[in-house]
C-alpha positions in Angstrom: -1.9 -7.9 6.5 0.6 -9.4 3.9 3.0 -8.5 1.2 4.5 -5.3 2.7 6.7 -3.1 0.5 8.6 0.0 1.3 9.3 2.9 -1.0 12.9 3.6 -1.9 13.0 6.5 0.6 11.4 4.2 3.2 8.7 6.8 4.0 5.8 4.9 2.4 4.6 1.4 3.2 2.2 -0.5 0.9 0.6 -3.8 2.0 -2.3 -6.0 1.1 -5.1 -6.5 3.6 -8.7 -7.7 4.2 -9.3 -4.9 6.7 -12.8 -3.4 6.8 -13.3 -0.4 4.7 -11.8 -1.8 1.5 -13.1 -2.1 -2.0 -12.9 -5.9 -2.4 -11.6 -9.1 -1.0 -8.0 -8.1 -0.7 -7.0 -4.4 -1.1 -3.8 -2.4 -1.2 -3.3 0.0 1.8 -0.8 2.7 2.4 0.9 4.2 5.5 3.3 7.1 5.5 5.8 8.7 7.8 7.8 11.9 7.8 11.2 10.3 8.0 12.9 6.9 8.3 13.1 7.3 12.0 9.4 8.2 12.6 6.5 5.8 13.2 4.1 5.1 10.4 0.7 6.9 10.6 -2.7 5.4 10.3 -3.0 3.2 7.2 -5.5 4.2 4.4 -7.1 2.3 1.7 -5.8 3.2 -1.8 -9.4 3.5 -3.0 -11.3 2.5 -6.1 -8.8 4.0 -8.5 -6.3 1.3 -7.5 -8.4 -1.5 -5.8 -11.1 -3.6 -7.5 -13.9 -5.8 -6.1 -11.5 -8.7 -6.5 -8.2 -9.5 -4.9 -5.4 -6.9 -5.4 -2.1 -8.3 -4.3 1.6 -7.4 -4.2 1.8 -3.7 -5.2 5.4 -2.5 -5.3 7.1 0.7 -6.2 8.9 1.3 -9.5 12.3 3.1 -9.3 10.6 6.5 -9.5 8.6 5.9 -6.3 5.5 7.3 -8.1 4.5 4.3 -10.2 3.0 1.2 -8.7 3.6 -2.2 -10.2 1.7 -5.4 -9.5 3.8 -8.5 -9.3 
């Protein structure tokens, strides 16, 4: 797991991983929590709408926390 990024409200974590269950070589995964003080829940693959069969790296949040950018 590499390239972790927190949303501005720190309730969503994005990271890149080669975990089983992905779409390709490296995929973007997401874990969420209910507050800054809570633990993150189980990570989930962002799916084929975001990930490709190739390497998808370094997703980060735009200022609106709704748009993802790839660096």
